[in-house]
N, C-alpha and C positions, 0 to 999 in steps of 0.2 A: 748842476744837479742832473746831468744827462750823461749816459754812457751807452756804448754800442758793443755788440758782439755778433759774430757770424754764426748763424744756425746752420751747421753743415748738413743736417738731416733734411732740411727743406731747401737748401741752396739759396736762402734769403738772408737779408741783413735787417736787423731790427734795432730800433732805438728805444731805450727804456727811459721814461721820465719819472722822477721820484714824486710820489704823492704823499709820502709819510712826512708829516711836519712835526718838529719838536722831538722830545724823547718818546720812545715807544713804550716805556714802562707803564703797564696798567692800561694801555690804550691799544686799539687795533685799527689801522687805516687800511688802505688798499694799495696795491702795487701792480706792476706789469710783470708778466711771466709767460713762459711757454708751458702749457698744461695739456693733459689728456683727460677726457671725460669717460673713456672706455679704452680697453686694450685693443690693439690692432696694428696697422701699418702706419706709414708716415701721414696718411690721410687723417688720422685721429688727433694729430698735433694741432693745437689752437693757441694763437696769441691773444692774451686777454689783458686788459688794463684794470680789472676790478677784482683781482685775486686778493683774498684776505692776507694782509701782511703779518708775518710772524712777530711775536713780542716776547720780551723777557718774562717767562712764566715760572721759572725756577731760580733759586738762589745761585745756582752754578751755570746759568745760561749766559751765552755770549751772542749778541745780535750783530751780524756781519753784513755790511753793505757790499754787494758783489761788484768787484771791478773786472774780473775775468773768470771764465769757466770753460770747460771743454767737454767733449762727448767721448764716451767709451763704448765698447761692445756691450757692456753691462746695461747702458742706457737703452740701447736698441732692444735688448732682451726684456728689460722691464717694460718697455712700451708695449711689447707683445704679451705681457702678463707673467713674466718669469719672476720667481722668488718672492720674498717677503717685501711688501711695499710700504706699509705703515705700522707705526707703533701700535700694538693691540690696545693699549690703554686709550689711545686717541679715538678708537672705534667703538668704545663702550657707549651704550645708550642708542645704538642704531645709526650712528653717524656714518657717512660713506667715506671711502678712501679717495673718492674723486671730489673735486678736480685734483689730479696728481701732478706735481711739478717734478720733472726729471732733472738729471744733472748731478753727478757725484763729485766732481772736482771743483774747487773754488779757491780763489785768491781775492782778498778784499780788505776792508778796513772796519775795525770794531766801532760801532756807534752806540752801544749800550751794553751793560753788564748787570748780572745779578749781584746781590749784596754780598755773597760769599766768594765771588771771583777774586782771586789774589794775583794771578799771573798776567792779566790783561786789563787794559783800560781803553776808553774811547780814543780813537786816533791810531791805535796800534795796527800795523799791517800784519795780516795773518794768512795762512793757507790751511787747507783741510781736505780730507776725503769724507764726504757726507755719507753717513750710514744708509744702507738701502731702505730702512724702515722710516726714514725721515723725509720731509719735503725737500726737494733738491735745489740746485743752484742755478737753474735756467730762469732766474728771477732777479729782482732788484735786491732782495734781502733773504738771508737764510739764518735760522736760529740753531745753534749748536751748544753742546756742553763745553765748558772750558777744557775738558779732558780730550775733546775731539779736535781741537785746533792747536796750531803751533805758530810761533812768530815766523813770518816770511823772511828768508834770507835777503839781506839788503842787496846782494849781488844779482838778484833775479828781479826782472820786471813782473808785474802781475800776470801778464800773458804767459811768460815763461813758467812762472810758478804754478799756474792753473793747469799746465800740461803734465805735471809730475805725480801728484799724490797717489792716484789709483794705479798708475803704471809702476811706481816705485813699490807700492804694497804688493802688487802681483809678483814683481821680480823677487822681492824679499821672501814672499811665501814659497816661491819655487826653489830658491836657494836653501831655505831653512827646512821646509817640510819635505820637498822632493829630493833635494841634494844633501840634506843632513848637515848643512853648514852650521857650525857653532865654534865657540872659542877653542874647544879641545880638538876639533877636527880640521880647523882652517890653517894650521901651521904648515908652511911650505907647500901649499896647494893653490892651484888656480882653478876657478870655476867658469864654466861656459853656460850661459843662459840663453835659450832660444824660445821664441813664441811662434807657434804655427797653428793656424785655424783655431785661435782662442784657447789653445792648450799650451801650457808652459812645461818645458823640459829643462832639467838642470842636472849636470853631473860634474864630477871633479876630474881634472886633468893632472895626473901625477907629475911632479916636477923632477 
């Protein structure tokens, strides 16, 4: 019931111990996570062991125990206050968006599912890109919709899988949106994708 990951932003190594016992459905325990209580630099990052653990609150929710995660430029930007952070519905009634858990990539194991989830079950290994408005993956558990997760390829370890989702989505967006890649335009073409200073460039090379 213990796992570790390297927090690159702090240059520290942290061990997470699971405090959630039994099924999470209808209950909410605590977990360990890296959180921020305000926007700023690395100094605002805080390791906490009493963060409210997510639970299955929707029929299509999937609760994932995090085995590996990674950091992206997006996480650093969100730490400084960039973009939409939390689901607006979760902020109704004056609740705060803090403490905020960062981390957008995740690979892990399903531990609980909503009653309408059909494609996943406890024990399934999955990977995902966590939407920016949801609590992130620098934690022991993360809750996602079944439409936001996929089965992890068996050929990849959890560490390898956690390094891919947002990078792959960024590359796909560059190829499709910037490069115009689609079924009709891809025939007999090769595409070059470069990332420079967080800007993605894509163009086709005629064959």
